[in-house]
VOPAGU-2260 file (C-alpha; in pm, 1 decimal, decimal comma):
REM VOPAGU-2260
SITE   aa  ch    i         X         Y         Z
SITE  MET   A    0    -114,3   -1532,8    4046,2
SITE  PRO   A    1    -382,9   -1276,7    3900,5
SITE  THR   A    2    -356,9    -916,7    4005,4
SITE  VAL   A    3    -643,4    -712,0    4099,1
SITE  LEU   A    4    -589,6    -482,0    3791,7
SITE  ASP   A    5    -625,7    -821,5    3599,2
SITE  SER   A    6    -943,7    -917,9    3791,9
SITE  ILE   A    7   -1072,2    -579,2    3692,4
SITE  PHE   A    8    -988,3    -607,0    3326,4
SITE  ASN   A    9   -1132,9    -956,6    3260,4
SITE  ILE   A   10   -1477,6    -804,5    3470,7
SITE  PHE   A   11   -1531,0    -550,4    3206,6
SITE  ARG   A   12   -1322,8    -690,9    2920,1
SITE  PRO   A   13   -1510,0    -625,6    2606,6
SITE  ALA   A   14   -1668,6    -909,8    2425,6
SITE  SER   A   15   -1427,5    -902,9    2149,8
SITE  TYR   A   16   -1162,0    -926,2    2358,7
SITE  PRO   A   17   -1011,6   -1307,7    2327,1
SITE  LYS   A   18    -954,9   -1422,2    2655,8
SITE  ASP   A   19    -628,9   -1464,1    2844,4
SITE  ASN   A   20    -410,4   -1757,0    2840,3
SITE  THR   A   21      -9,0   -1866,3    2832,8
SITE  THR   A   22     -10,3   -2113,9    2529,2
SITE  GLU   A   23    -176,4   -1932,5    2254,7
SITE  PRO   A   24     102,7   -1972,9    1937,5
SITE  ALA   A   25     282,5   -1666,4    1841,7
SITE  GLN   A   26     147,0   -1658,1    1458,2
SITE  ILE   A   27     340,4   -1612,9    1172,0
SITE  THR   A   28     204,7   -1292,0     959,0
SITE  ARG   A   29     246,6   -1326,8     597,2
SITE  SER   A   30     180,1   -1000,6     417,0
SITE  LYS   A   31     132,7    -998,6      42,0
SITE  VAL   A   32     294,7    -629,5     -75,2
SITE  LEU   A   33     234,5    -407,6    -382,3
SITE  VAL   A   34     556,1    -199,9    -464,8
SITE  ILE   A   35     498,1     117,2    -645,9
SITE  VAL   A   36     831,1     262,7    -728,6
SITE  TYR   A   37     787,8     655,2    -905,3
SITE  ASP   A   38    1138,1     674,6   -1061,5
SITE  PRO   A   39    1058,0     924,3   -1375,5
SITE  ILE   A   40    1335,5     919,3   -1640,4
SITE  MET   A   41    1531,7    1234,6   -1640,1
SITE  ASP   A   42    1675,5    1211,2   -1988,9
SITE  LYS   A   43    1491,8    1080,9   -2285,0
SITE  THR   A   44    1793,4     996,0   -2474,3
SITE  THR   A   45    1973,2     792,7   -2228,1
SITE  GLY   A   46    1690,6     645,0   -1997,0
SITE  VAL   A   47    1828,5     746,1   -1701,7
SITE  LYS   A   48    1610,2     747,4   -1416,6
SITE  LEU   A   49    1594,6     960,4   -1128,7
SITE  SER   A   50    1773,1     746,3    -861,1
SITE  GLN   A   51    2039,3     729,3   -1116,4
SITE  TYR   A   52    2079,9    1052,2   -1223,1
SITE  LEU   A   53    2133,4    1177,3    -866,3
SITE  LYS   A   54    2305,8     853,7    -774,1
SITE  TRP   A   55    2057,7     743,3    -490,6
SITE  TYR   A   56    1956,3     401,4    -394,2
SITE  ASP   A   57    1842,4     121,0    -616,4
SITE  PRO   A   58    1491,7      46,2    -507,2
SITE  SER   A   59    1589,0    -337,4    -531,6
SITE  ASP   A   60    1851,6    -321,1    -325,4
SITE  LEU   A   61    1635,0    -139,1     -33,6
SITE  LEU   A   62    1365,1    -389,7     -70,0
SITE  VAL   A   63    1543,6    -703,9     -37,9
SITE  ASN   A   64    1810,4    -548,4     257,4
SITE  PHE   A   65    1495,8    -414,7     429,8
SITE  ILE   A   66    1286,8    -746,3     416,7
SITE  SER   A   67    1591,0    -969,0     532,6
SITE  ASP   A   68    1588,5    -751,3     834,8
SITE  ILE   A   69    1216,7    -749,7     912,9
SITE  THR   A   70    1247,7   -1125,5     895,3
SITE  GLU   A   71    1555,2   -1120,7    1089,4
SITE  VAL   A   72    1455,7    -904,6    1400,7
SITE  SER   A   73    1095,4   -1095,8    1413,2
SITE  LYS   A   74    1256,5   -1414,1    1419,5
SITE  GLY   A   75    1042,8   -1533,4    1112,0
SITE  LEU   A   76     717,7   -1401,0    1264,7
SITE  VAL   A   77     677,4   -1163,5     957,3
SITE  ARG   A   78     709,2   -1277,1     630,6
SITE  TYR   A   79     639,8   -1002,6     355,0
SITE  GLU   A   80     601,9   -1112,4      -9,4
SITE  ILE   A   81     627,2    -860,2    -301,1
SITE  VAL   A   82     319,2    -999,5    -533,6
SITE  GLN   A   83     367,7    -717,4    -795,9
SITE  ARG   A   84     585,9    -448,0    -813,8
SITE  ILE   A   85     530,6    -138,1   -1058,2
SITE  ASP   A   86     740,1      92,5   -1182,1
SITE  VAL   A   87     621,9     452,7   -1280,9
SITE  ASN   A   88     781,9     678,4   -1531,1
SITE  GLU   A   89     614,5     992,4   -1397,6
SITE  PHE   A   90     600,9    1245,8   -1089,3
SITE  PRO   A   91     288,5    1183,1    -866,8
SITE  ALA   A   92      22,0    1445,4    -891,5
SITE  LYS   A   93     -20,3    1628,5    -560,5
SITE  THR   A   94    -371,3    1697,8    -467,9
SITE  ASP   A   95    -429,0    2045,8    -645,1
SITE  GLY   A   96    -343,2    1803,1    -982,4
SITE  PHE   A   97      52,4    1944,0   -1002,4
SITE  ARG   A   98     337,9    1758,1   -1131,8
SITE  TYR   A   99     680,0    1803,4   -1130,3
SITE  THR   A  100     884,2    1766,5   -1461,8
SITE  PRO   A  101    1215,2    1657,9   -1470,9
SITE  GLN   A  102    1356,3    2031,7   -1472,2
SITE  THR   A  103    1136,9    2176,4   -1193,4
SITE  PHE   A  104    1223,3    1908,3    -979,5
SITE  LEU   A  105    1575,4    1962,4   -1003,0
SITE  ASP   A  106    1526,1    2303,2    -956,7
SITE  VAL   A  107    1384,7    2258,3    -649,9
SITE  TRP   A  108    1652,1    1998,5    -538,1
SITE  ASN   A  109    1910,2    2273,4    -639,8
SITE  ARG   A  110    1716,9    2510,8    -430,8
SITE  THR   A  111    1693,9    2765,5    -733,7
SITE  ALA   A  112    1294,1    2732,3    -691,3
SITE  ALA   A  113    1070,6    2674,1    -396,2
SITE  PRO   A  114     876,6    2346,0    -334,7
SITE  HIS   A  115     540,2    2327,6    -488,2
SITE  THR   A  116     239,4    2374,4    -201,9
SITE  PRO   A  117      37,1    2190,1    -144,4
SITE  GLN   A  118     335,4    1936,0    -107,8
SITE  GLU   A  119      79,7    1629,8     -47,5
SITE  VAL   A  120      67,7    1379,2    -276,2
SITE  ASN   A  121    -318,3    1258,3    -413,5
SITE  TYR   A  122    -338,2     932,9    -240,6
SITE  ALA   A  123    -695,7     887,3    -380,0
SITE  ALA   A  124    -581,9     902,4    -734,6
SITE  ILE   A  125    -308,3     626,7    -644,6
SITE  LEU   A  126    -564,2     391,9    -497,3
SITE  THR   A  127    -776,5     446,5    -802,5
SITE  GLN   A  128    -551,9     405,8   -1065,8
SITE  PHE   A  129    -378,8     102,5    -889,5
SITE  ASN   A  130    -711,8     -64,0    -814,6
SITE  VAL   A  131    -570,4     -72,6    -424,1
SITE  LEU   A  132    -916,6     -79,4    -258,3
SITE  ASN   A  133   -1063,0    -375,3    -437,2
SITE  ARG   A  134    -731,6    -551,3    -444,8
SITE  ILE   A  135    -708,0    -549,2     -24,8
SITE  ALA   A  136   -1084,3    -646,5     -36,1
SITE  ARG   A  137   -1005,5    -976,1    -251,6
SITE  SER   A  138    -702,5   -1040,7     -31,2
SITE  GLU   A  139    -486,8    -997,1    -313,6
SITE  ILE   A  140    -282,0    -782,4    -142,7
SITE  ASP   A  141    -245,6    -684,7     220,2
SITE  GLU   A  142     -68,9    -345,3     222,8
SITE  VAL   A  143     120,3     -90,3     -55,8
SITE  TRP   A  144     456,7      15,2     -23,2
SITE  ILE   A  145     547,2     319,1    -253,5
SITE  PHE   A  146     893,7     438,1    -320,1
SITE  GLY   A  147     947,2     802,1    -390,2
SITE  PHE   A  148    1193,1    1115,3    -336,0
SITE  PRO   A  149    1229,7    1436,3    -181,1
SITE  TYR   A  150     902,4    1665,0    -198,2
SITE  ALA   A  151     707,0    1379,6    -377,1
SITE  GLY   A  152     464,9    1439,6     -60,9
SITE  PHE   A  153     431,7    1054,1      78,6
SITE  TYR   A  154     394,4    1030,6     464,5
SITE  GLU   A  155     623,7     753,9     624,5
SITE  SER   A  156     314,6     574,8     694,8
SITE  THR   A  157     -89,4     628,7     675,5
SITE  MET   A  158    -360,3     370,1     692,1
SITE  GLY   A  159    -679,4     294,1     507,5
SITE  GLY   A  160    -978,6      72,4     528,9
SITE  PRO   A  161   -1266,1      45,2     776,7
SITE  GLY   A  162   -1159,4     170,7    1155,1
SITE  ALA   A  163    -843,9     321,1    1021,9
SITE  PHE   A  164    -666,5     504,6    1306,1
SITE  TRP   A  165    -381,7     696,1    1310,9
SITE  CYS   A  166     -35,4     562,8    1188,3
SITE  ASN   A  167     191,0     848,9    1204,3
SITE  ALA   A  168     -21,7    1043,5     937,5
SITE  PRO   A  169    -402,8    1079,3     952,4
SITE  PRO   A  170    -582,6     786,1     794,0
SITE  LEU   A  171    -694,6     746,1     427,7
SITE  ALA   A  172    -990,2     942,8     374,9
SITE  ASN   A  173   -1315,4     728,4     166,5
SITE  THR   A  174   -1106,1     365,7     184,1
SITE  ALA   A  175   -1355,0     156,9     375,1
SITE  ASN   A  176   -1447,8     -36,8      63,7
SITE  SER   A  177   -1116,7    -202,4     124,9
SITE  LYS   A  178   -1324,4    -424,6     355,0
SITE  ARG   A  179    -985,5    -446,0     595,5
SITE  ARG   A  180    -735,7    -195,1     748,3
SITE  PHE   A  181    -419,8    -164,2     532,0
SITE  VAL   A  182    -108,9      56,4     556,7
SITE  VAL   A  183      54,5     253,8     276,5
SITE  MET   A  184     443,0     313,9     323,1
SITE  GLY   A  185     630,3     569,5     186,3
SITE  PHE   A  186    1009,8     520,3     150,0
SITE  SER   A  187    1252,7     727,3     -32,0
SITE  TYR   A  188    1527,9     620,6    -242,2
SITE  GLU   A  189    1735,7     904,5    -164,6
SITE  ARG   A  190    1787,3     754,0     189,4
SITE  GLY   A  191    1868,1     411,8     290,8
SITE  VAL   A  192    1788,0      77,4     488,2
SITE  GLY   A  193    1800,3     250,7     807,5
SITE  GLU   A  194    1545,2     533,5     743,9
SITE  MET   A  195    1332,1     241,3     592,6
SITE  HIS   A  196    1297,8     112,2     949,5
SITE  GLU   A  197    1264,0     455,1    1064,7
SITE  SER   A  198     923,3     454,0     864,8
SITE  TYR   A  199     835,0     111,8     992,8
SITE  GLY   A  200     928,8     199,8    1328,1
SITE  HIS   A  201     692,6     538,1    1360,5
SITE  ARG   A  202     411,2     272,9    1214,3
SITE  ALA   A  203     489,7      29,8    1467,4
SITE  GLU   A  204     476,3     309,5    1754,2
SITE  SER   A  205      98,5     416,2    1618,9
SITE  ILE   A  206     -28,0      53,2    1614,5
SITE  LEU   A  207      96,7     -61,4    1942,3
SITE  GLU   A  208      -1,4     273,2    2100,5
SITE  LYS   A  209    -396,8     196,4    1979,1
SITE  THR   A  210    -335,1    -194,1    2047,2
SITE  PHE   A  211    -256,2     -79,5    2423,1
SITE  SER   A  212    -497,1     197,3    2431,5
SITE  LYS   A  213    -728,6      66,7    2648,4
SITE  LEU   A  214    -499,0     -27,7    2959,1
SITE  THR   A  215    -362,1     223,4    3206,5
SITE  GLY   A  216     -78,4     189,3    3451,3
SITE  ASP   A  217     145,1    -134,1    3464,3
SITE  ALA   A  218    -114,5    -328,6    3230,7
SITE  ASN   A  219      -2,5     -68,8    2960,5
SITE  LEU   A  220     306,0    -236,6    2856,6
SITE  TRP   A  221     404,3     -50,7    2545,5
SITE  GLN   A  222     411,4     261,4    2791,1
SITE  ARG   A  223     636,3      63,0    2997,2
SITE  PHE   A  224     855,2     -68,9    2665,4
SITE  ILE   A  225     909,4     283,1    2532,0
SITE  ARG   A  226    1037,9     445,1    2853,0
SITE  TYR   A  227    1397,2     585,2    2850,9
SITE  GLU   A  228    1626,7     764,1    3122,2
SITE  LYS   A  229    1509,2    1107,4    3018,2
SITE  SER   A  230    1128,1    1040,3    3032,2
SITE  ALA   A  231    1129,6     786,7    3320,6
SITE  PRO   A  232    1467,7     856,5    3536,7
SITE  GLY   A  233    1591,9     513,6    3672,1
SITE  LYS   A  234    1289,4     364,1    3497,6
SITE  ALA   A  235    1475,8     309,4    3130,6
SITE  ALA   A  236    1341,7      24,1    2931,9
SITE  CYS   A  237    1388,7      -4,9    2519,2
SITE  GLY   A  238    1269,0     368,3    2451,2
SITE  ASN   A  239    1127,4     466,8    2124,6
SITE  ILE   A  240    1232,3     491,2    1768,8
SITE  HIS   A  241    1408,3     824,1    1795,1
SITE  PHE   A  242    1521,9     778,8    2172,6
SITE  ALA   A  243    1750,9     510,0    2292,0
SITE  PRO   A  244    1738,3     442,5    2643,4
SITE  ASN   A  245    2011,1     698,7    2713,0
SITE  SER   A  246    1925,7     976,6    2460,4
SITE  GLN   A  247    1896,4    1310,3    2561,8
SITE  VAL   A  248    1770,8    1439,9    2207,1
SITE  ASP   A  249    1594,0    1317,5    1938,0
SITE  TYR   A  250    1785,0    1075,7    1679,4
SITE  GLU   A  251    2117,6    1039,7    1955,1
SITE  TRP   A  252    2155,8     672,7    1892,4
SITE  GLY   A  253    2550,4     743,2    1991,7
SITE  ASN   A  254    2527,1     843,7    2347,6
SITE  MET   A  255    2785,4     637,8    2562,3
SITE  THR   A  256    2666,3     782,6    2887,4
SITE  PRO   A  257    2599,3     489,4    3098,2
SITE  VAL   A  258    2219,4     415,7    3225,0
SITE  LYS   A  259    2036,4     137,2    3399,3
SITE  SER   A  260    1780,8     -18,5    3148,3
SITE  GLU   A  261    1565,5    -302,3    3196,8
SITE  CYS   A  262    1595,1    -419,4    2792,4
SITE  TYR   A  263    1752,0    -720,3    2879,8
SITE  ASP   A  264    1465,6    -852,7    3063,7
SITE  TRP   A  265    1231,2    -742,2    2762,3
SITE  LEU   A  266    1498,9    -945,3    2547,2
SITE  LEU   A  267    1526,6   -1283,9    2745,6
SITE  ASN   A  268    1239,6   -1326,5    3000,6
SITE  PHE   A  269     896,6   -1148,2    2883,9
SITE  PRO   A  270     657,3   -1151,5    3000,0
SITE  ASN   A  271     786,0   -1324,3    3326,3
SITE  PHE   A  272     985,6   -1023,2    3400,0
SITE  LYS   A  273    1279,3   -1122,1    3659,8
SITE  GLY   A  274    1406,5    -752,6    3753,5
SITE  ASP   A  275    1698,7    -804,1    3516,2
SITE  THR   A  276    1848,1    -432,2    3497,5
SITE  ARG   A  277    2176,4    -362,7    3332,3
SITE  ILE   A  278    2415,1     -83,2    3269,2
SITE  VAL   A  279    2398,3     -23,2    2897,8
SITE  ASP   A  280    2526,1     282,8    2638,3
SITE  ALA   A  281    2547,2     313,0    2270,7
SITE  SER   A  282    2771,6      23,7    2221,7
SITE  GLU   A  283    2455,0    -230,7    2282,4
SITE  TRP   A  284    2278,0    -100,2    1971,2
SITE  GLY   A  285    2579,5      16,5    1702,7
SITE  GLY   A  286    2745,4     342,4    1831,5
SITE  GLY   A  287    2521,4     583,1    1665,3
SITE  GLU   A  288    2439,4     383,1    1339,3
SITE  ILE   A  289    2105,5     417,3    1221,8
SITE  ARG   A  290    2011,7      75,7    1083,7
SITE  ALA   A  291    2174,3     -96,7    1369,2
SITE  HIS   A  292    1970,6     124,2    1651,5
SITE  HIS   A  293    1650,2      38,7    1485,3
SITE  LYS   A  294    1714,8    -343,1    1453,8
SITE  TRP   A  295    1834,5    -340,4    1832,7
SITE  TRP   A  296    1489,1    -177,9    1907,7
SITE  PHE   A  297    1276,0    -410,9    1677,0
SITE  ARG   A  298    1481,5    -741,6    1808,4
SITE  HIS   A  299    1323,7    -657,5    2196,6
SITE  PHE   A  300     939,9    -637,5    2095,3
SITE  PRO   A  301     779,1    -923,2    2232,5
SITE  ARG   A  302     681,9   -1204,1    1999,6
SITE  VAL   A  303     656,5   -1508,5    2250,5
SITE  MET   A  304     308,6   -1743,2    2283,2
SITE  GLY   A  305      51,0   -1654,8    2500,8
SITE  ARG   A  306    -240,0   -1340,2    2591,6
SITE  LYS   A  307    -234,1   -1112,8    2825,5
SITE  ASN   A  308    -510,2    -862,0    2911,1
SITE  GLY   A  309    -673,7    -985,2    2565,5
SITE  ILE   A  310    -345,2    -864,6    2373,5
SITE  HIS   A  311     -95,1   -1103,3    2265,4
SITE  ASN   A  312     240,3   -1151,0    2391,7
SITE  ASN   A  313     363,1   -1136,6    1986,3
SITE  TRP   A  314     345,6    -788,5    1887,0
SITE  TRP   A  315     422,7    -837,2    1539,9
SITE  GLN   A  316      85,5    -987,3    1505,1
SITE  TYR   A  317     -35,5    -612,2    1514,6
SITE  VAL   A  318     233,4    -416,9    1382,9
SITE  ALA   A  319     239,2    -611,8    1037,5
SITE  ALA   A  320    -141,1    -708,6    1039,7
SITE  PRO   A  321    -321,7    -394,0    1177,8
SITE  GLN   A  322    -647,8    -544,6    1097,5
SITE  GLN   A  323    -614,1    -763,1    1438,0
SITE  VAL   A  324    -561,0    -447,2    1626,3
SITE  ILE   A  325    -913,1    -454,2    1847,6
SITE  LEU   A  326   -1083,2    -123,8    1860,5
């Protein structure tokens, strides 16, 4: 039965919004990824790379596990394909042209020197060097994943293209020639798969915030999804990437305090909520392990057929393809 809010929205619905229905299939998003790995050689005589020199993670292993996790939690609705990987034997340039050398980077890492400022990497130079805008425009690639290291200067995620909006960082300037919105992820091989999910989770938060930005009150399902006990006493749902349903502070995913949450209603009944509230604690999402919590959170994203208030009931269509977000 349509509500008064539904009727009002239908009257003032922007022309670009599709009509509501209950049968539109949940689309599979296939995304072609360009991977750029900045892993410079630290010793020319041995050929040892930075990731090996400091005994950090192998980017190849991180990629395999991350893509597998996203396929799993989206139930196959997001399918990433790496169409090209470029390994770069250099430290990327900062916005002022500065580049670390193996020794100056180790000085910073060992805290015998301060990090260079400005710290931000020169995204424009990277987009130009690897012809990213033209490749996006020709649909050769859909997004870019860059692997770096501490102090490299990459955002966890940022968006470019016409209509680009905040994606846990300011939009990339002068990128409209791509003809489509696209995301550049910034991963670090000093960290694990869980931290990759952390970056991807902030991307999802930004995109879904924008997706639902025209809706208020109960119609804004994103705001309902991210409720947690501290922010909405007695109305906890699934929380956000930093706060589980019972977290009291950022990153507190191991809190065993029981709280009432509607997270199972989201998982089992969306969009036809049945008032299924249960008592939950950190045992539900891995007892404090970052990768386990983030996968638990992603599993609760709606991924079913139909459209409500112009927004599809499969949220992964927006997270993996931001060009589908109607501005």
